[in-house]
Each structure stands twice: as structure tokens, then as C-alpha cells.
Backbone as CSV, one residue per row, in Angstrom:
resi,resn,N_x,N_y,N_z,CA_x,CA_y,CA_z,C_x,C_y,C_z
1,MET,169.724,102.084,36.123,169.539,103.465,36.197,168.919,103.998,34.909
2,GLY,169.487,103.609,33.794,169.086,104.085,32.429,167.645,103.746,32.029
3,ARG,167.140,102.489,32.370,165.846,102.093,32.081,164.848,102.614,32.854
4,ARG,164.842,102.800,34.043,164.156,103.450,35.040,163.874,104.864,34.688
5,ASP,165.095,105.655,34.476,164.590,107.013,34.015,163.837,107.392,32.881
6,PHE,163.873,106.455,31.934,163.207,106.584,30.730,161.615,106.253,30.965
7,GLN,161.431,105.226,31.797,159.969,104.946,32.241,159.151,105.981,33.147
8,ARG,159.685,106.881,33.873,159.084,107.914,34.793,158.363,108.789,33.950
9,PRO,159.019,109.429,33.031,158.232,110.508,32.315,157.011,109.851,31.397
10,ARG,157.118,108.609,31.038,156.188,108.165,30.222,154.775,107.693,31.385
11,HIS,155.089,107.463,32.449,153.915,107.340,33.369,153.195,108.709,33.613
12,GLY,154.041,109.655,33.596,153.313,111.026,33.598,152.658,111.664,32.518
13,ALA,153.246,111.123,31.513,152.449,111.441,30.102,151.416,110.578,29.930
14,ILE,151.228,109.515,30.134,150.065,108.548,30.166,148.842,109.116,31.073
15,LEU,149.379,109.410,32.251,148.482,110.178,33.040,147.698,111.410,32.641
16,ILE,148.626,112.316,32.003,148.098,113.584,31.208,147.107,113.130,30.098
17,VAL,147.351,112.184,29.311,146.759,111.623,28.168,145.382,111.175,28.808
18,VAL,145.359,110.423,29.809,144.247,109.848,30.362,143.149,110.872,31.079
19,LEU,143.832,111.868,31.666,143.122,113.104,31.997,142.560,113.996,31.060
20,VAL,143.260,114.101,29.866,142.614,114.955,28.615,141.422,114.022,28.112
21,CYS,141.712,112.742,27.921,140.664,111.990,27.278,139.437,111.964,28.283
22,LEU,139.604,111.826,29.632,138.330,111.990,30.511,137.833,113.213,30.397
23,ALA,138.703,114.273,30.356,137.873,115.779,30.177,137.153,116.046,28.837
24,VAL,137.718,115.434,27.825,136.954,115.330,26.462,135.765,114.522,26.556
25,ALA,135.916,113.443,27.081,134.533,112.563,27.451,133.500,113.244,28.075
26,THR,134.031,113.974,29.249,132.952,114.678,29.914,132.405,115.857,29.351
27,ALA,133.120,116.665,28.544,132.525,117.575,27.860,131.665,117.049,26.624
28,VAL,131.985,116.241,26.149,131.097,115.537,25.263,129.722,115.091,25.841
29,SER,129.833,114.450,27.042,128.585,113.871,27.737,127.746,115.150,28.098
30,ILE,128.427,116.172,28.499,127.707,117.458,28.923,126.960,117.962,27.574
31,VAL,127.452,118.034,26.698,126.803,118.537,25.389,125.575,117.620,25.085
32,VAL,125.900,116.209,25.046,124.698,115.263,24.792,123.649,115.477,25.956
33,VAL,123.989,115.674,27.190,122.954,115.764,28.051,121.996,117.113,27.868
34,ARG,122.814,118.177,27.362,122.176,119.376,27.287,121.239,119.299,26.126
35,GLN,121.697,118.459,24.940,120.883,118.353,23.803,119.460,117.632,24.157
36,ILE,119.830,116.508,24.951,118.716,115.582,25.320,117.528,116.391,25.957
37,VAL,118.198,117.315,26.880,117.196,118.123,28.025,116.598,119.210,26.992
38,THR,117.115,119.739,25.879,116.458,120.687,25.163,115.520,119.981,24.358
39,GLU,115.973,118.939,23.751,114.642,118.062,22.978,113.552,117.796,23.655
40,ARG,113.888,117.359,24.948,112.594,116.882,25.930,111.889,118.392,26.328
41,GLN,112.297,119.365,26.396,111.717,120.636,26.852,111.008,120.963,25.207
42,ALA,111.241,120.782,24.432,110.672,121.109,22.770,109.675,120.093,22.896
43,THR,109.777,118.927,23.032,108.784,118.152,22.759,107.635,118.361,23.888
44,GLN,107.835,118.627,25.173,106.897,118.974,26.315,106.169,120.295,25.665
45,MET,106.825,121.229,25.256,106.043,122.457,24.748,105.194,122.225,23.533
46,HIS,105.680,121.400,22.669,104.866,121.004,21.563,103.544,120.128,22.016
47,PHE,103.637,119.330,23.134,102.561,118.779,23.532,101.626,119.702,24.406
48,ARG,102.126,120.644,24.944,101.245,121.527,25.855,100.514,122.340,24.740
49,ARG,101.453,122.998,23.705,100.642,123.711,22.791,99.609,122.997,21.836
50,LEU,99.782,121.540,21.519,98.669,120.680,20.869,97.620,120.686,21.688
51,GLN,97.831,120.351,23.168,96.612,120.090,23.795,95.860,121.370,24.173
52,ALA,96.457,122.575,24.245,95.782,123.875,24.284,94.937,124.201,23.022
53,SER,95.424,123.780,22.092,94.786,123.764,20.738,93.419,122.945,20.697
54,TRP,93.674,121.584,21.277,92.423,120.889,21.383,91.490,121.215,22.189
55,LEU,91.785,121.895,23.483,91.009,122.516,24.292,90.170,123.854,23.827
56,ALA,90.986,124.619,22.940,90.420,125.530,22.178,89.110,125.192,21.298
57,GLU,89.669,123.963,20.494,88.367,123.732,19.631,87.331,123.151,20.565
58,ALA,87.609,122.401,21.632,86.508,121.832,22.498,85.685,123.001,22.877
59,GLY,86.449,124.236,23.209,85.707,125.281,23.697,84.665,125.831,22.760
60,ILE,85.114,125.877,21.478,84.143,126.384,20.386,83.082,125.438,20.280
61,GLU,83.239,124.190,20.076,82.048,123.194,20.150,81.150,123.415,21.358
62,ARG,81.741,123.588,22.522,81.120,123.735,23.788,80.099,124.886,23.649
63,ALA,80.761,126.006,23.335,79.798,127.302,23.152,78.871,127.153,21.982
64,ALA,78.996,126.320,20.879,78.141,126.090,19.830,76.788,125.202,20.530
65,ALA,77.186,124.333,21.383,76.098,123.710,21.842,75.452,124.275,22.875
66,ARG,76.097,125.153,23.695,75.343,125.996,24.794,74.587,127.159,23.888
67,LEU,75.180,127.650,22.930,74.191,128.732,22.150,73.113,128.106,21.520
68,ALA,73.219,126.739,20.831,72.050,126.121,20.515,70.849,125.862,21.433
69,ALA,71.379,125.507,22.697,70.390,125.423,23.868,69.819,126.740,24.309
70,ASP,70.535,127.815,24.271,70.319,129.099,24.883,71.195,130.407,24.109
71,PRO,70.214,130.911,23.278,70.873,131.725,22.417,71.281,133.036,23.233
72,GLU,70.830,133.090,24.573,71.565,134.252,25.435,72.859,133.940,26.087
73,TYR,73.178,132.938,25.958,74.616,132.279,26.414,75.515,133.335,26.108
74,THR,76.378,133.804,27.171,77.578,134.776,27.183,78.865,134.108,27.297
75,GLY,78.916,132.865,27.821,80.232,132.226,28.039,80.428,131.605,29.298
76,GLU,81.482,131.272,29.644,81.863,130.752,31.012,83.521,130.226,31.166
77,THR,83.809,130.126,32.259,84.977,129.577,32.596,85.031,128.113,32.738
78,TRP,85.513,127.280,32.075,85.598,125.903,32.154,86.764,125.188,32.681
79,THR,86.798,124.583,33.910,88.110,124.008,34.271,87.854,122.598,34.115
80,ILE,88.930,122.010,33.277,89.043,120.684,33.127,90.155,120.049,34.034
81,PRO,89.755,119.140,34.881,90.779,118.339,35.645,91.579,117.419,34.960
82,ALA,92.872,117.150,35.528,93.812,116.277,34.932,93.107,114.897,34.436
83,ASN,92.562,114.513,35.236,91.871,112.984,35.031,90.801,112.995,33.921
84,GLU,90.458,114.207,33.535,89.318,114.020,32.466,90.299,114.482,31.112
85,LEU,91.352,114.857,31.222,92.437,115.036,30.065,93.380,113.640,29.991
86,VAL,93.114,112.786,30.749,94.314,111.648,30.926,95.675,112.334,30.661
87,SER,96.178,113.035,31.996,97.350,113.808,32.195,97.506,114.051,33.511
88,ASP,98.838,114.406,33.873,99.120,114.980,35.028,98.567,116.080,35.388
89,GLU,98.069,117.019,34.550,97.965,118.487,34.632,96.479,118.790,33.972
90,GLY,95.707,119.605,34.662,94.589,120.081,34.151,94.639,121.357,33.119
91,GLY,93.511,121.691,32.447,93.474,122.983,31.926,92.384,123.893,32.149
92,VAL,92.266,124.952,31.426,91.192,125.892,31.898,90.892,126.440,30.184
93,VAL,89.560,126.604,30.156,88.988,127.432,28.965,88.053,128.334,29.186
94,ARG,88.319,129.580,28.719,87.492,130.761,28.926,86.841,130.953,27.598
95,ILE,85.273,130.825,27.773,84.678,131.237,26.571,84.018,132.662,26.713
96,HIS,83.831,133.426,25.806,83.357,134.889,25.714,82.461,134.867,24.597
97,VAL,81.066,135.132,24.665,80.206,135.173,23.616,79.604,136.574,23.600
98,GLU,79.729,137.137,22.562,78.942,138.687,22.377,78.210,138.714,21.067
99,THR,77.097,139.378,21.310,76.349,139.851,19.971,77.157,140.923,19.268
100,ILE,77.064,140.707,18.046,77.774,141.698,17.139,76.933,142.806,16.953
101,LYS,77.463,144.097,17.240,76.677,145.409,17.095,76.095,145.527,15.953
102,ASP,74.845,145.856,15.882,73.986,146.073,14.793,73.673,144.896,13.704
103,GLN,74.026,143.617,14.300,73.804,142.269,13.799,73.419,141.409,14.822
104,PRO,72.196,141.436,15.357,71.701,140.745,16.463,71.779,139.215,16.031
105,GLU,71.786,138.766,14.834,71.757,137.410,14.623,73.095,136.793,14.677
106,ARG,74.208,137.581,14.678,75.345,137.008,14.687,76.161,137.185,16.076
107,ARG,76.806,136.213,16.490,77.543,136.176,17.843,79.312,136.076,17.354
108,SER,80.068,136.817,18.279,81.391,136.671,18.140,81.819,135.647,19.313
109,VAL,82.548,134.506,19.158,82.770,133.568,20.102,84.369,133.699,20.197
110,ARG,84.788,134.000,21.276,86.256,133.960,21.548,86.488,132.849,22.632
111,VAL,87.524,131.926,22.331,87.945,131.110,23.426,89.272,131.217,23.559
112,GLU,89.657,131.139,24.838,91.275,131.112,25.223,91.266,129.886,26.011
113,ALA,92.099,128.946,25.819,92.648,127.722,26.359,93.808,127.808,26.842
114,ASP,93.909,127.380,28.250,95.510,127.349,28.728,95.640,126.016,29.208
115,TYR,96.764,125.436,28.831,97.218,124.084,29.343,98.727,124.268,29.488
116,PRO,99.121,123.641,30.748,98.441,123.414,31.941,97.892,124.669,32.454
117,ASP,97.000,124.705,33.422,96.651,125.669,34.291,97.570,126.082,35.180
118,MET,98.893,126.464,34.728,100.099,127.019,35.623,100.507,127.831,34.886
119,PRO,100.344,129.337,35.328,100.890,130.434,34.703,102.562,130.119,34.193
120,GLU,103.405,129.601,34.927,104.805,129.571,34.601,105.073,128.616,33.502
121,ARG,104.100,127.519,33.226,104.261,126.463,32.119,103.352,126.449,30.970
122,ARG,102.412,127.383,31.120,101.206,127.368,30.183,101.432,127.457,28.815
123,CYS,100.794,126.961,27.888,100.455,127.363,26.718,99.137,127.852,26.328
124,ARG,99.038,129.202,25.745,97.582,129.519,25.342,97.368,129.451,23.952
125,GLN,96.176,128.988,23.792,95.539,129.208,22.249,94.358,130.055,22.560
126,VAL,94.318,130.964,21.616,93.185,131.894,21.394,92.407,131.552,19.983
127,LYS,91.250,131.344,20.098,90.394,131.163,18.737,89.318,131.942,18.904
128,GLU,88.895,132.510,17.699,87.850,133.489,17.471,86.948,132.966,16.211
129,ILE,85.737,133.095,16.362,84.877,132.772,15.195,83.606,133.624,15.365
130,LEU,83.140,133.947,14.344,81.768,134.551,14.167,80.649,133.498,13.599
131,VAL,79.472,133.520,14.240,78.609,132.628,14.079,77.234,133.391,13.819
132,ASP,76.265,132.719,12.751,75.056,133.182,12.413,74.070,132.389,13.311
133,ARG,72.976,133.145,13.818,71.825,132.635,14.500,71.456,131.231,13.913
134,ASP,71.308,131.190,12.598,71.004,129.959,11.970,72.061,128.631,12.086
135,ALA,73.192,129.256,12.173,74.388,128.279,12.205,74.344,128.016,13.724
136,ILE,74.083,128.771,14.551,73.942,128.326,16.045,73.026,127.321,16.201
137,LEU,71.969,127.315,15.589,70.731,126.307,15.767,71.064,125.084,15.271
138,SER,71.983,125.123,14.056,72.330,123.799,13.447,73.799,123.566,13.969
139,ARG,74.455,124.273,14.815,75.704,123.895,15.368,76.696,123.993,14.251
140,GLN,76.578,124.808,13.193,77.710,124.943,12.177,78.281,126.305,12.339
141,PRO,79.388,126.569,12.640,80.071,127.867,12.563,80.247,128.288,11.149
142,THR,79.900,129.557,10.997,80.184,130.045,9.410,80.950,131.305,9.598
143,LYS,81.883,131.634,8.479,82.591,132.791,8.295,81.704,134.033,7.959
144,ALA,82.015,134.973,8.466,81.201,136.179,8.205,81.602,136.436,6.535
145,ALA,80.884,137.151,5.749,80.774,137.728,4.385,82.243,138.093,4.201
146,ASP,82.647,138.992,4.989,84.113,139.550,4.718,85.277,138.470,5.078
147,GLY,85.022,137.269,5.438,85.904,136.402,5.839,86.656,136.753,7.374
148,ALA,85.736,137.334,8.122,86.401,137.871,9.630,86.438,136.708,10.461
149,ALA,86.084,135.719,10.182,86.534,134.665,11.144,87.841,134.169,11.352
150,THR,88.250,134.338,12.464,89.748,134.081,12.795,90.256,133.189,13.748
151,GLN,91.087,132.704,13.456,91.883,131.884,14.616,93.178,132.407,14.875
152,LYS,93.393,132.577,16.174,94.738,133.323,16.626,95.316,132.282,17.706
153,GLU,96.834,132.183,17.560,97.588,131.287,18.387,98.350,132.443,19.167
154,VAL,98.292,132.162,20.738,99.293,132.942,21.262,99.816,131.964,22.479
155,THR,101.089,131.854,22.482,101.694,130.934,23.503,102.523,131.760,24.504
156,GLN,102.322,131.394,25.705,102.902,132.154,26.858,103.674,131.136,27.771
């Protein structure tokens, strides 16, 4: 009777220790999984932001090429399918070109690039630059005398 009575409480205590250890291990696992998910989301956001930036740069180059071919070019919406981006998702670039008031030799080029082209997940990069007619013909964007060429980044 004496030896058995001492072992019963120990079995219960060991079970409690095992359950506490299991609960701690589960909590640690949950924290680690949440950290991994957060890091993955941050990496995906960084990739989308970078891709949108590249698309905006490509939009500036496209506008320069179009303006060199046609000084009356006013812009376009350029949809890029996923297979051209070597990606699972496509993008869209909106190019707006306007003549600067009282400066007919200057153009304001504004590019908005969205990647991916899904409102709930997109990153948007906006770039603006002023170009001279001479620069348009040579395809070299130039800053305005007052340094008014700008690049803006907007992430949505």
C-alpha cells in the first residue's frame, strides 16, 4: 500500500508537466509561424513595390520613345500580361503627357504603374518628369531649370 500511494500523484504530476510543455511548444510554434507569415508578406510587398518601380521606369522610357516618334503623343494605358513580366500577375501603366502652359517646347510626363493589376493587392508607383523638345528628340529626359522634375512613390 505504501509504495503504490506514492506513485499515483507522480503520474498525475508528470501528465501535467507534459501538458504544460506541449502548451509552451504550441505557443512557440504559433509565434514562429506568425513571424514566417509576416516575413513572407513583407518580402512579397517589397517585390511588388520593386516591380511597380520598374514598370514606372519602363513607362517613362516608353513615353520618351513615343514622343520622339510623335511630338503630339498624349499618353496611353499600357497593360502588361503576366507572361511578359515572367510572373503570375500582370501590371498596368498609365502614361499622361501634357504640354506645359506657356512653354510649348516642354512636356510633363506622369506615369502611374500598378503591380499587380488587382486593387486589393497592388503597389502603385508614380513618377513625374519634365522633358524638353530637344531632349524628346534625343530621348534624354532633363530636369527643369528650377529642378521641378520629380519622382513620387505611392503604395496602395
